VEXDREN-2710 file (C-alpha; in Angstrom, 1 decimal):
% VEXDREN-2710
k/r/px/py/pz
1/MET/29.0/-41.2/-51.4
2/ARG/28.1/-42.1/-55.1
3/GLN/28.8/-38.5/-56.0
4/LEU/32.3/-38.7/-54.5
5/ILE/33.0/-42.0/-56.2
6/SER/32.0/-40.8/-59.6
7/ILE/34.2/-37.7/-59.2
8/TYR/37.2/-39.6/-58.2
9/GLN/36.8/-41.9/-61.2
10/HIS/37.6/-38.9/-63.7
11/GLY/40.8/-39.4/-65.6
12/TYR/42.4/-36.2/-64.4
13/VAL/42.2/-37.1/-60.8
14/LYS/45.4/-38.1/-59.1
15/ASP/46.3/-39.2/-55.7
16/ASP/47.3/-35.6/-54.7
17/THR/44.6/-33.8/-56.7
18/PHE/42.2/-31.5/-54.8
19/VAL/38.8/-32.0/-56.4
20/PRO/35.9/-29.6/-55.3
21/VAL/32.9/-31.6/-54.5
22/LYS/30.5/-29.2/-52.8
23/LYS/30.2/-25.9/-50.9
24/VAL/29.0/-26.0/-47.4
25/ALA/28.3/-23.2/-44.9
26/LYS/31.3/-22.4/-42.8
27/ASP/29.2/-22.5/-39.6
28/ASN/27.8/-26.0/-40.4
29/SER/29.8/-27.8/-38.0
30/ASP/27.8/-30.9/-37.8
31/LEU/28.1/-31.5/-41.6
32/LYS/31.8/-30.7/-41.7
33/GLU/32.4/-33.2/-38.8
34/LYS/30.7/-35.9/-40.7
35/LEU/32.5/-35.2/-43.9
36/LEU/35.9/-35.2/-42.3
37/GLN/35.2/-38.8/-41.1
38/ILE/35.4/-39.9/-44.8
39/SER/38.9/-40.9/-45.9
40/GLY/40.4/-38.4/-48.2
41/ILE/38.0/-35.5/-47.5
42/GLN/39.7/-32.1/-47.0
43/ILE/37.9/-28.8/-46.3
44/ASN/39.3/-25.6/-47.7
45/ASP/37.9/-22.1/-47.2
46/VAL/36.8/-20.2/-50.2
47/ASP/35.1/-16.9/-50.8
48/GLY/31.3/-17.0/-51.5
49/ARG/28.1/-15.3/-50.8
50/VAL/26.6/-15.8/-47.3
51/TYR/23.1/-14.7/-46.5
52/THR/22.6/-13.9/-42.9
53/LEU/18.9/-13.4/-43.5
54/GLY/18.8/-16.4/-45.8
55/GLN/15.0/-17.2/-45.2
56/GLU/13.9/-13.9/-43.7
57/ALA/14.8/-11.8/-46.7
58/ALA/15.1/-14.3/-49.5
59/HIS/12.5/-12.7/-51.7
60/LEU/14.0/-9.3/-51.2
61/ILE/17.8/-10.1/-51.5
62/GLY/17.4/-13.0/-53.9
63/TYR/20.4/-15.2/-54.6
64/VAL/23.3/-15.9/-57.0
65/GLN/24.2/-19.0/-58.9
66/SER/26.4/-20.2/-61.7
67/ILE/25.8/-18.4/-65.0
68/ASN/23.8/-20.3/-67.6
69/ALA/24.3/-20.5/-71.4
70/GLU/21.7/-17.9/-72.1
71/GLU/23.1/-15.4/-69.6
72/LEU/26.7/-16.0/-70.8
73/GLN/25.7/-15.1/-74.4
74/LYS/23.9/-12.0/-73.2
75/TYR/26.8/-10.7/-70.9
76/GLN/29.9/-12.1/-72.5
77/ASP/31.1/-8.7/-73.5
78/LYS/30.9/-7.6/-69.9
79/GLY/33.8/-9.9/-68.6
80/TYR/31.6/-13.0/-67.6
81/THR/33.0/-16.5/-68.3
82/SER/31.5/-19.9/-68.1
83/THR/32.6/-20.1/-64.4
84/SER/31.0/-16.8/-63.4
85/ILE/28.5/-16.4/-60.6
86/ILE/25.6/-14.1/-61.3
87/GLY/22.6/-12.6/-59.6
88/LYS/19.4/-14.5/-60.4
89/SER/16.6/-12.8/-58.5
90/GLY/15.8/-9.9/-56.0
91/LEU/18.4/-7.3/-55.4
92/GLU/21.1/-9.7/-56.5
93/LEU/19.6/-9.5/-60.0
94/ALA/18.6/-5.8/-60.0
95/TYR/22.2/-4.5/-58.9
96/GLU/24.3/-7.3/-60.6
97/ASP/26.2/-4.8/-62.5
98/ARG/27.2/-3.0/-59.3
99/LEU/27.8/-6.0/-57.0
100/LYS/29.9/-7.8/-59.7
101/SER/33.5/-8.2/-58.9
102/THR/36.3/-8.3/-61.5
103/ASP/38.5/-11.3/-61.7
104/GLY/42.2/-11.1/-61.4
105/ILE/44.2/-12.3/-64.3
106/GLN/47.9/-13.0/-64.9
107/ILE/49.4/-14.3/-68.1
108/TYR/53.0/-15.2/-68.0
109/ILE/55.7/-17.6/-69.2
110/ALA/57.0/-20.2/-66.7
111/ASP/60.1/-22.5/-66.8
112/GLU/59.8/-26.4/-66.5
113/LYS/59.5/-26.0/-62.7
114/GLY/56.5/-23.6/-62.9
115/ASN/58.6/-20.6/-61.9
116/LEU/57.6/-17.3/-63.5
117/VAL/60.0/-16.2/-66.2
118/THR/58.2/-13.4/-68.0
119/GLU/54.9/-11.7/-67.1
120/ILE/53.0/-10.7/-70.3
121/ALA/49.8/-9.2/-68.8
122/LYS/48.2/-8.7/-65.5
123/GLN/45.0/-7.5/-64.2
124/GLU/44.2/-7.0/-60.5
125/GLN/41.2/-8.5/-58.9
126/LYS/38.7/-5.9/-57.9
127/ASP/35.9/-6.3/-55.5
128/GLY/32.3/-5.2/-56.4
129/GLU/30.5/-2.3/-54.9
130/ASP/28.6/-2.6/-51.7
131/VAL/24.8/-2.0/-51.8
132/LYS/23.3/-0.5/-48.6
133/ILE/19.5/-0.8/-48.2
134/THR/16.9/0.8/-45.7
135/ILE/15.6/-2.5/-44.4
136/ASN/15.8/-2.9/-40.6
137/SER/17.0/-6.4/-40.1
138/ASP/15.5/-6.7/-36.6
139/ILE/12.0/-5.8/-37.9
140/GLN/12.5/-8.0/-41.0
141/LYS/13.4/-11.0/-38.8
142/ASN/10.7/-10.5/-36.2
143/LEU/7.9/-10.2/-38.8
144/TYR/9.2/-13.2/-40.7
145/THR/9.1/-15.3/-37.4
146/GLN/5.6/-14.3/-36.8
147/LEU/4.4/-15.2/-40.3
148/LYS/6.8/-18.0/-41.4
149/ASP/4.2/-20.9/-41.1
150/ASP/1.5/-19.1/-43.1
151/LYS/1.1/-17.7/-46.5
152/GLY/1.3/-13.9/-46.3
153/LEU/3.3/-10.8/-46.5
154/PHE/4.4/-7.7/-44.7
155/VAL/5.3/-4.2/-46.1
156/VAL/6.4/-1.8/-43.3
157/MET/7.1/1.9/-44.1
158/GLU/7.9/5.0/-42.1
159/PRO/4.8/7.2/-43.0
160/LYS/6.7/10.5/-42.4
161/THR/9.6/9.7/-44.7
162/GLY/8.3/7.0/-47.0
163/GLU/11.3/4.9/-45.9
164/LEU/10.9/1.1/-46.4
165/LEU/11.7/-0.9/-43.1
166/ALA/10.6/-4.4/-44.0
167/LEU/9.5/-6.6/-47.0
168/VAL/8.5/-10.0/-46.1
169/SER/7.0/-12.9/-48.1
170/THR/6.1/-16.3/-46.6
171/PRO/6.6/-19.1/-46.9
172/SER/10.1/-18.6/-47.9
173/TYR/13.1/-20.5/-49.0
174/ASP/16.9/-20.2/-48.0
175/SER/19.0/-18.2/-50.4
176/ASN/22.1/-19.9/-49.1
177/ASP/20.7/-23.2/-50.6
178/PHE/21.3/-21.7/-54.0
179/SER/24.6/-20.0/-53.3
180/LEU/26.0/-23.3/-51.9
181/GLY/24.6/-25.4/-54.7
182/MET/21.1/-26.5/-55.0
183/THR/20.4/-30.2/-55.2
184/ASN/18.0/-31.5/-57.7
185/ALA/15.9/-33.0/-54.8
186/LYS/15.8/-29.8/-53.1
187/TRP/14.8/-27.9/-56.2
188/GLU/12.0/-30.3/-57.0
189/GLU/10.8/-30.0/-53.3
190/LEU/10.6/-26.1/-53.7
191/ASN/8.8/-26.3/-57.0
192/ASN/6.3/-28.9/-55.9
193/ASP/5.5/-27.4/-52.6
194/ASP/1.8/-26.3/-52.7
195/SER/2.5/-23.4/-50.4
196/LYS/4.7/-21.9/-53.2
197/PRO/7.8/-20.7/-51.2
198/LEU/9.4/-19.4/-54.3
199/TYR/6.4/-17.1/-55.0
200/ASN/7.1/-13.3/-54.0
201/ARG/3.9/-12.1/-52.7
202/PHE/4.8/-8.5/-52.0
203/LEU/5.5/-8.0/-55.8
204/GLN/2.2/-9.6/-57.1
205/SER/-1.1/-7.7/-57.8
206/TYR/-4.2/-8.4/-55.8
207/CYS/-7.7/-7.0/-55.7
208/PRO/-7.4/-4.1/-53.1
209/GLY/-11.0/-4.7/-51.7
210/SER/-11.9/-2.3/-48.8
211/THR/-8.4/-0.7/-48.6
212/PHE/-9.6/1.3/-51.8
213/LYS/-12.6/2.9/-50.0
214/PRO/-10.6/5.8/-48.5
215/SER/-9.8/6.8/-52.0
216/SER/-13.4/6.6/-53.0
217/ALA/-14.2/8.6/-49.9
218/LEU/-11.9/11.4/-50.9
219/ALA/-13.3/11.4/-54.5
220/GLY/-16.8/11.7/-53.1
221/LEU/-15.8/14.5/-50.8
222/ASN/-13.7/16.5/-53.2
223/GLU/-16.4/16.2/-55.9
224/LYS/-19.1/17.3/-53.5
225/VAL/-21.4/14.3/-54.0
226/ILE/-21.0/13.7/-50.2
227/THR/-20.0/15.8/-47.2
228/THR/-18.4/14.7/-43.9
229/SER/-21.8/14.6/-42.4
230/THR/-23.7/13.1/-45.1
231/VAL/-25.7/10.1/-43.9
232/ILE/-26.5/7.1/-46.1
233/ASN/-28.8/4.4/-44.8
234/CYS/-27.5/0.8/-45.6
235/THR/-30.2/-1.6/-46.1
236/GLY/-27.9/-4.4/-47.0
237/LEU/-28.9/-4.7/-50.7
238/TYR/-28.2/-1.8/-53.2
239/ASP/-30.8/-1.9/-55.8
240/LYS/-30.0/1.1/-58.0
241/ILE/-28.1/-1.2/-60.4
242/THR/-29.0/-4.5/-62.0
243/PRO/-28.2/-7.0/-60.6
244/PRO/-28.4/-5.4/-57.1
245/ALA/-25.2/-5.3/-55.2
246/LYS/-24.9/-6.7/-51.7
247/CYS/-23.2/-5.3/-48.7
248/TRP/-21.0/-7.9/-46.8
249/LYS/-23.4/-7.5/-43.9
250/TYR/-26.5/-8.7/-46.0
251/PRO/-29.0/-10.1/-45.1
252/ASP/-28.4/-7.8/-42.2
253/ARG/-27.7/-4.1/-42.5
254/HIS/-25.4/-1.4/-41.2
255/GLY/-28.2/1.3/-41.1
256/PRO/-27.3/5.0/-41.2
257/ARG/-23.7/5.8/-41.9
258/THR/-21.4/8.8/-42.3
259/VAL/-18.1/8.5/-44.4
260/SER/-16.1/8.0/-41.2
261/THR/-18.4/5.3/-39.8
262/ALA/-18.8/3.7/-43.1
263/ILE/-14.9/3.3/-43.4
264/GLU/-14.9/2.0/-39.8
265/ALA/-17.5/-0.7/-40.5
266/SER/-16.3/-1.2/-44.2
267/CYS/-19.9/-0.6/-45.4
268/ASN/-20.1/-1.6/-49.0
269/TYR/-23.6/0.0/-49.4
270/PHE/-22.2/3.5/-48.5
271/PHE/-19.5/3.2/-51.1
272/TYR/-21.8/1.8/-53.7
273/GLU/-23.8/5.0/-53.4
274/VAL/-20.6/7.1/-53.6
275/GLY/-19.7/5.4/-56.9
276/TYR/-23.3/5.8/-58.1
277/ARG/-23.2/9.6/-57.2
278/LEU/-19.9/10.2/-58.9
279/GLY/-21.5/8.7/-62.1
280/ASN/-24.6/10.9/-61.7
281/LYS/-23.0/14.3/-61.4
282/SER/-24.4/15.3/-64.8
283/GLY/-28.0/14.4/-63.8
284/SER/-28.0/10.9/-65.5
285/TYR/-26.1/8.0/-64.2
286/SER/-23.1/7.0/-66.3
287/SER/-20.6/4.3/-65.0
288/LYS/-18.0/5.8/-67.3
289/GLU/-18.3/9.3/-65.7
290/GLY/-18.1/7.6/-62.2
291/LEU/-14.9/5.7/-63.2
292/LYS/-13.4/8.9/-64.4
293/TYR/-13.6/10.4/-60.9
294/LEU/-12.4/7.3/-59.1
295/GLU/-9.4/7.1/-61.4
296/LYS/-8.7/10.8/-60.9
297/TYR/-8.3/10.5/-57.2
298/ALA/-6.7/7.1/-57.3
299/THR/-4.1/8.7/-59.6
300/ASP/-3.7/11.7/-57.2
301/LEU/-3.0/9.2/-54.4
302/GLY/-0.3/7.4/-56.5
303/LEU/-2.3/4.2/-57.3
304/ASN/-1.7/4.6/-61.1
305/LYS/1.9/3.9/-60.9
306/LYS/4.5/1.4/-59.5
307/SER/5.6/2.1/-56.0
308/GLY/9.2/2.9/-57.1
309/ILE/11.0/0.0/-55.4
310/GLU/14.0/-1.4/-57.3
311/LEU/12.5/-4.8/-57.9
312/ASP/10.2/-6.2/-60.7
313/GLU/6.8/-5.6/-59.2
314/SER/3.6/-6.0/-61.2
315/SER/2.0/-2.8/-62.9
316/PRO/-1.1/-1.4/-61.2
317/GLN/-4.6/-1.4/-62.7
318/VAL/-7.2/1.2/-61.8
319/SER/-10.6/-0.3/-62.6
320/ASP/-12.3/0.5/-65.8
321/GLU/-15.6/-1.2/-65.3
322/THR/-18.7/-0.5/-63.2
323/SER/-18.1/2.5/-60.9
324/VAL/-20.5/1.2/-58.3
325/ARG/-18.5/-2.0/-57.6
326/SER/-15.2/-0.3/-58.3
327/ALA/-15.8/2.2/-55.4
328/ILE/-15.4/-0.7/-53.0
329/GLY/-12.2/-1.8/-54.5
330/GLN/-13.7/-4.5/-56.8
331/GLY/-14.1/-4.3/-60.7
332/ARG/-10.7/-4.5/-62.3
333/ASN/-8.7/-2.7/-59.6
334/SER/-5.4/-4.5/-59.0
335/PHE/-2.4/-3.3/-57.0
336/THR/0.7/-4.8/-55.3
337/PRO/1.0/-4.6/-51.5
338/SER/3.9/-2.2/-51.9
339/GLN/1.7/0.1/-54.1
340/ILE/-1.1/-0.1/-51.4
341/SER/1.4/0.5/-48.6
342/ASN/2.6/3.7/-50.5
343/TYR/-1.0/4.8/-50.9
344/VAL/-1.7/4.2/-47.2
345/THR/1.3/6.2/-46.3
346/THR/-0.1/9.1/-48.4
347/LEU/-3.4/8.9/-46.4
348/SER/-1.6/8.9/-43.1
349/ASN/0.7/11.7/-43.8
350/ARG/-2.2/13.8/-45.4
351/GLY/-1.1/14.0/-49.0
352/THR/2.6/13.5/-49.6
353/VAL/3.0/11.1/-52.5
354/TYR/6.3/9.2/-52.7
355/ASN/8.4/7.1/-55.1
356/LEU/9.7/4.5/-52.8
357/SER/13.3/3.1/-52.7
358/ILE/14.8/0.1/-50.9
359/MET/18.1/1.6/-51.6
360/ASP/20.2/3.8/-49.2
361/LYS/23.4/4.1/-50.9
362/ILE/26.2/2.4/-52.9
363/THR/29.7/2.4/-51.5
364/ASP/33.2/1.1/-52.8
365/ASP/35.2/-1.4/-50.9
366/ASN/36.7/1.4/-48.9
367/GLY/33.2/2.6/-47.6
368/LYS/33.3/5.7/-49.8
369/THR/29.8/6.6/-51.0
370/ILE/29.5/6.5/-54.7
371/LYS/25.8/7.0/-55.1
372/LYS/23.1/8.1/-52.6
373/TYR/19.4/7.0/-53.1
374/GLY/16.4/7.9/-51.2
375/VAL/12.7/8.3/-51.3
376/LYS/11.5/10.9/-53.8
377/LYS/8.5/13.2/-53.1
378/VAL/6.3/13.1/-56.3
379/ARG/3.7/15.8/-55.1
380/GLN/1.7/17.2/-52.3
381/LEU/-2.1/16.9/-52.3
382/HIS/-3.9/19.9/-50.9
383/TYR/-7.2/18.5/-49.9
384/ASP/-9.5/20.1/-47.3
385/THR/-8.3/19.3/-43.8
386/LYS/-11.8/18.2/-42.7
387/TYR/-11.6/15.5/-45.5
388/TRP/-8.3/14.1/-44.2
389/ASN/-9.9/14.2/-40.6
390/ALA/-12.9/12.2/-41.8
391/VAL/-10.9/9.6/-43.6
392/GLN/-8.3/9.1/-40.8
393/THR/-11.0/8.9/-38.2
394/GLY/-12.6/6.0/-40.2
395/MET/-9.2/4.2/-40.6
396/ARG/-8.5/4.5/-36.8
397/GLY/-11.9/3.0/-36.3
398/VAL/-11.0/0.0/-38.4
399/VAL/-8.2/-0.8/-35.9
400/ASN/-9.9/0.0/-32.6
401/GLY/-13.5/1.1/-33.2
402/ASN/-16.5/-0.6/-31.6
403/ASP/-18.0/-1.2/-35.0
404/SER/-15.1/-2.3/-36.9
405/SER/-15.6/-5.8/-38.7
406/VAL/-11.8/-6.3/-38.0
407/SER/-11.4/-5.3/-34.4
408/SER/-14.7/-7.1/-33.4
END
């Protein structure tokens, strides 16, 4: 009410002046009913961005808002004005140049009654292009619902094609709050929330931990420092280095393990030994030598590059310190969930490395395809079939094996 009073007090406001106060969602019947009870309030329909997956896909789609001074200075030669709406994050930002519409303009001379006398110039309004993405909205909504009260993320891919089906980060915010006009109170609430709803978790880098072990397994197998039947006895404490490195099972132990059963049980000790053997191929242990082989196969599997999605994801880091600990995914290893998902896809499809894409196609306002996108195949790895068998057997064991630390 205070906001309404302050607006009505502006000198330009007359009794018959329509003064825009705030945008509200068209389907917000309760709010519109309350507003119409206020004398003088009128509701008009206007065009605007509406996000049907406002919370479910906020970190993916992003949002639009009024252009700020810095953006106006940067884009003023592209037809933006002080009243323009512009993409601020997510795909709205990444594809602003394709989504942007062109305002209609008419310059004319009118008589004293406002009637057009002479038209000097005219530019027709033109809609922006339509961006089609590969995300399955049903999967996106379902996964968000499962995770919405927790801190977490989902990246879902089709392993045979590399197509992205869902990208979920929680907790989330509602993109519609931005496009309708964010209040200062709401903005402060989002920024001060300890759960960090504005934080995009699927674009940030994390230590991969045990998800890196299949890469180390393939390094060890291809470099012949282990075979698929090699047995390494986990004692719980790996003392070939100083200070000794502990298996997560310590002070207990896993005992004898092959590469498949070591993946299933996520045995650190087994992969410490793989990292050590890779650094000892020349007959004298060198962490630098071991890191060289770990990096080679991580690179083969696509972990040295961004995933390819059309968003500003963090750059990957393949570890450059201590081959023993790096072999279990520690050291300085750091990857985004999208990069890890792409790598796991390569493991599951036995060697096809992709550059991912969220994009399907861009069409004009008549539905005609202007540009077609798609997942790009980077390379095909030709590792021995028995190596893929061993790794995939271990990975299946993680999900449903009797000795899995996860399933048990």
